[in-house]
Backbone as a chain_set.jsonl record, in Angstrom:
{"seq": "XXXXXXXXXXXXXXXXXXXXXXXXXXXXXXXXXXXXXXXXXXXXXXXXXXXXXXXXXXXXXXXXXXXXXXXXXXXXXXXXXXXX", "coords": {"N": [[238.053, -81.49, 52.203], [234.87, -80.368, 51.472], [231.867, -82.036, 52.157], [229.763, -82.807, 49.688], [226.531, -81.686, 49.011], [223.706, -83.452, 47.818], [221.903, -82.218, 45.152], [218.61, -80.773, 45.441], [216.767, -80.76, 43.281], [216.414, -82.834, 41.072], [215.127, -83.328, 38.714], [216.0, -81.18, 36.894], [218.356, -81.929, 36.102], [220.201, -83.482, 33.608], [220.522, -86.98, 32.256], [223.256, -87.534, 31.434], [224.452, -85.389, 33.148], [223.879, -86.211, 35.783], [225.271, -88.862, 35.722], [227.832, -87.824, 35.448], [228.228, -86.576, 37.92], [227.9, -88.765, 39.554], [230.223, -90.094, 38.838], [231.954, -88.352, 39.69], [231.632, -88.528, 42.377], [232.41, -91.136, 42.817], [235.165, -91.101, 42.124], [235.997, -89.332, 44.322], [235.387, -91.087, 46.351], [237.265, -93.109, 45.967], [239.61, -91.911, 46.301], [239.639, -91.376, 48.893], [241.063, -91.511, 52.06], [240.386, -91.739, 54.541], [238.086, -93.819, 56.033], [235.799, -93.626, 57.632], [234.803, -91.247, 56.865], [233.912, -91.591, 54.578], [231.553, -93.033, 54.37], [229.19, -91.394, 54.522], [229.335, -90.174, 52.137], [229.448, -92.461, 50.364], [226.68, -93.404, 50.707], [225.385, -91.145, 49.775], [226.219, -91.488, 47.122], [224.738, -94.003, 46.53], [222.16, -92.999, 46.638], [222.091, -91.15, 44.578], [222.573, -92.81, 42.391], [220.186, -94.523, 42.42], [218.3, -92.502, 41.836], [219.314, -91.661, 39.352], [218.992, -94.395, 37.86], [216.093, -94.344, 37.968], [215.579, -91.927, 36.461], [216.613, -92.761, 33.938], [215.126, -95.027, 33.28], [212.497, -93.6, 33.024], [213.258, -92.077, 30.758], [213.702, -93.965, 28.793], [211.158, -95.316, 28.681], [209.617, -92.93, 27.651], [211.087, -92.856, 25.12], [210.19, -95.244, 23.945], [207.486, -94.71, 23.699], [207.483, -92.743, 22.03], [208.339, -93.86, 19.76], [206.494, -95.938, 19.178], [204.464, -94.173, 18.396], [205.573, -93.019, 16.276], [205.756, -95.35, 14.446], [202.901, -96.182, 14.384], [201.992, -93.857, 12.903], [203.336, -94.233, 10.368], [202.403, -96.679, 9.775], [199.827, -96.211, 9.342], [199.721, -94.334, 7.213], [200.821, -96.061, 5.287], [198.661, -97.757, 4.829], [196.67, -96.126, 4.212], [197.566, -95.494, 1.505], [197.403, -97.985, 0.38], [194.583, -98.455, 0.347], [193.683, -96.642, -1.81]], "CA": [[237.295, -81.283, 51.132], [233.661, -80.473, 51.933], [230.932, -83.027, 51.616], [228.811, -82.175, 48.703], [225.165, -82.02, 49.366], [223.104, -83.732, 46.691], [220.855, -81.25, 44.905], [217.224, -81.182, 45.682], [215.971, -80.749, 42.259], [216.92, -83.737, 40.061], [214.335, -83.344, 37.388], [216.444, -80.292, 35.865], [219.617, -82.463, 35.714], [220.098, -84.642, 32.402], [221.165, -88.283, 32.489], [224.591, -87.165, 31.455], [224.847, -84.672, 34.342], [223.804, -87.199, 36.882], [226.31, -89.699, 35.54], [229.141, -87.159, 35.703], [227.949, -86.436, 39.258], [228.212, -90.015, 40.262], [231.693, -90.403, 38.604], [232.868, -87.469, 40.487], [231.566, -89.228, 43.819], [233.219, -92.395, 42.59], [236.441, -90.574, 42.215], [236.206, -88.85, 45.643], [235.664, -92.369, 47.326], [238.439, -94.09, 45.656], [240.789, -91.211, 46.789], [239.477, -91.122, 50.396], [241.867, -92.209, 53.033], [239.68, -91.871, 55.921], [237.083, -94.743, 55.643], [234.778, -93.028, 58.313], [234.259, -90.074, 56.212], [233.553, -92.116, 53.138], [230.271, -93.583, 54.67], [228.071, -90.575, 54.064], [229.611, -90.142, 50.686], [228.84, -93.725, 49.682], [225.223, -93.336, 50.897], [224.666, -90.315, 48.75], [226.238, -92.175, 45.775], [223.687, -94.797, 46.245], [220.764, -92.296, 46.471], [222.3, -90.557, 43.214], [222.338, -94.06, 41.635], [218.653, -94.67, 42.198], [217.843, -91.305, 40.97], [219.738, -91.935, 37.894], [218.111, -95.217, 37.492], [214.607, -93.8, 37.6], [215.554, -91.116, 35.194], [216.945, -93.681, 32.76], [213.957, -95.805, 33.114], [211.564, -92.677, 32.62], [213.511, -91.79, 29.413], [213.382, -95.207, 28.112], [209.682, -95.265, 28.391], [209.374, -91.915, 26.619], [211.581, -93.186, 23.759], [209.299, -96.414, 23.603], [206.203, -94.322, 23.456], [207.44, -91.875, 20.825], [208.718, -94.887, 18.641], [205.245, -96.498, 18.891], [203.576, -93.172, 17.645], [205.977, -92.986, 14.944], [205.474, -96.597, 13.719], [201.575, -96.082, 14.034], [201.819, -92.953, 11.745], [203.778, -94.792, 9.262], [201.541, -97.758, 9.018], [198.406, -95.643, 8.803], [200.017, -93.828, 5.868], [200.775, -97.106, 4.147], [197.29, -98.458, 4.984], [195.975, -95.128, 3.434], [197.979, -95.615, 0.277], [196.811, -99.415, -0.313], [193.127, -98.262, -0.063], [193.67, -95.887, -2.91]], "C": [[235.889, -81.41, 51.652], [232.849, -81.527, 51.207], [230.014, -82.218, 50.744], [227.529, -82.728, 48.812], [224.518, -82.526, 47.998], [222.024, -82.6, 46.264], [219.258, -81.732, 45.08], [216.383, -81.347, 44.395], [216.831, -81.556, 41.016], [216.507, -83.686, 38.916], [215.173, -82.288, 36.325], [217.873, -80.804, 35.336], [219.324, -83.516, 34.647], [220.758, -85.814, 32.951], [222.418, -88.038, 32.59], [225.11, -86.507, 32.661], [224.906, -85.538, 35.468], [224.912, -88.36, 36.805], [227.705, -88.928, 35.925], [229.226, -86.799, 37.211], [228.514, -87.555, 40.009], [229.598, -90.449, 40.032], [232.442, -89.516, 39.364], [232.785, -87.968, 41.972], [232.549, -90.349, 43.865], [234.666, -92.134, 43.024], [236.884, -90.169, 43.644], [236.471, -89.998, 46.553], [236.638, -93.057, 47.167], [239.688, -93.274, 46.181], [240.717, -90.907, 48.398], [240.395, -92.046, 51.235], [241.292, -92.6, 54.307], [238.355, -92.635, 55.701], [235.78, -94.052, 56.42], [234.154, -91.875, 57.625], [233.524, -90.489, 54.978], [231.947, -92.602, 53.149], [229.07, -92.788, 54.033], [228.092, -90.235, 52.49], [229.08, -91.383, 49.883], [227.325, -93.66, 49.661], [224.775, -92.249, 49.845], [225.015, -90.757, 47.334], [225.108, -93.022, 45.489], [222.241, -94.121, 46.031], [220.822, -91.822, 45.005], [222.021, -91.726, 42.155], [220.958, -94.36, 41.337], [218.069, -93.718, 41.507], [217.98, -91.473, 39.413], [219.152, -93.133, 37.157], [216.797, -95.034, 36.972], [214.51, -93.02, 36.384], [215.672, -91.845, 33.912], [215.742, -94.429, 32.382], [212.771, -94.946, 32.394], [212.001, -92.338, 30.95], [213.436, -92.931, 28.568], [211.958, -95.421, 27.803], [209.258, -94.159, 27.52], [209.844, -92.258, 25.282], [210.715, -94.203, 23.2], [208.005, -95.708, 23.047], [206.223, -93.433, 22.121], [207.593, -92.899, 19.513], [207.38, -95.531, 18.049], [204.337, -95.637, 18.036], [204.104, -92.99, 16.332], [205.603, -94.086, 14.023], [203.823, -96.581, 13.489], [201.47, -95.062, 12.928], [202.298, -93.545, 10.487], [203.035, -95.834, 8.796], [200.171, -97.259, 8.534], [198.665, -95.068, 7.433], [200.174, -95.033, 4.785], [199.522, -97.586, 3.912], [196.522, -97.458, 4.079], [196.208, -95.27, 1.777], [197.521, -96.924, -0.335], [195.372, -99.259, -0.405], [192.883, -97.563, -1.421], [193.709, -96.761, -3.972]], "O": [[235.605, -82.446, 52.253], [233.008, -81.872, 50.036], [229.581, -81.11, 51.063], [227.302, -83.936, 48.746], [224.887, -81.901, 47.004], [221.312, -82.134, 47.154], [218.839, -82.87, 44.871], [215.361, -82.032, 44.438], [217.652, -81.053, 40.248], [217.264, -83.938, 37.979], [215.076, -82.461, 35.11], [218.464, -80.283, 34.39], [218.384, -84.305, 34.741], [221.465, -85.746, 33.957], [222.941, -88.229, 33.688], [226.114, -86.96, 33.211], [225.952, -85.614, 36.113], [225.407, -88.749, 37.863], [228.548, -89.457, 36.649], [230.35, -86.737, 37.707], [229.374, -87.449, 40.882], [230.173, -91.114, 40.894], [233.571, -89.854, 39.72], [233.755, -87.841, 42.72], [233.37, -90.497, 44.77], [235.262, -92.693, 43.944], [237.945, -90.568, 44.123], [237.416, -90.051, 47.34], [237.05, -93.713, 48.123], [240.716, -93.885, 46.475], [241.594, -90.308, 49.02], [240.415, -93.261, 51.038], [241.626, -93.565, 54.995], [237.476, -91.987, 55.132], [234.741, -93.955, 55.767], [232.978, -91.597, 57.859], [232.649, -89.805, 54.448], [231.231, -92.562, 52.149], [228.214, -93.253, 53.281], [227.101, -90.07, 51.779], [228.372, -91.269, 48.883], [226.746, -93.865, 48.595], [223.826, -92.502, 49.103], [224.254, -90.475, 46.408], [224.498, -92.915, 44.425], [221.345, -94.639, 45.365], [219.867, -91.997, 44.248], [221.3, -91.534, 41.176], [220.549, -94.451, 40.179], [217.323, -94.013, 40.573], [217.118, -91.439, 38.535], [218.824, -93.007, 35.977], [216.389, -95.412, 35.874], [213.708, -93.219, 35.471], [214.955, -91.602, 32.942], [215.375, -94.449, 31.207], [212.163, -95.381, 31.416], [211.161, -92.354, 30.05], [213.011, -92.693, 27.438], [211.626, -95.703, 26.651], [208.499, -94.459, 26.599], [209.122, -92.009, 24.316], [210.449, -94.114, 22.002], [207.508, -96.118, 21.998], [205.293, -93.368, 21.316], [207.023, -92.703, 18.439], [207.142, -95.66, 16.849], [203.598, -96.095, 17.164], [203.376, -92.827, 15.353], [205.166, -93.821, 12.903], [203.437, -96.975, 12.389], [200.815, -95.424, 11.951], [201.607, -93.334, 9.49], [202.925, -96.024, 7.585], [199.525, -97.729, 7.597], [197.859, -95.306, 6.534], [199.731, -94.965, 3.638], [199.236, -97.86, 2.746], [195.764, -97.919, 3.226], [195.305, -95.187, 0.944], [197.264, -96.945, -1.539], [194.831, -99.946, -1.272], [191.919, -97.907, -2.105], [193.707, -96.332, -5.126]]}, "num_chains": 1, "name": "protein.A"}
């Protein structure tokens, strides 16, 4: 089986796609009989894990920002109704 190179453009992959790719790499490593060949795959898995982590943190940050915006809109509407 050929070693799969990690794609250069990770921003286009979703968090789910990155997770699926990591799971495939883990399966390949588990089925690997020759440990010498698995070192490079393991390093690629570590790189992919870091990318996955960064993307997750970025998504969490975006969710938090959107939530704050929605909460501020709701509270401003409630304050506007109280003034009337």
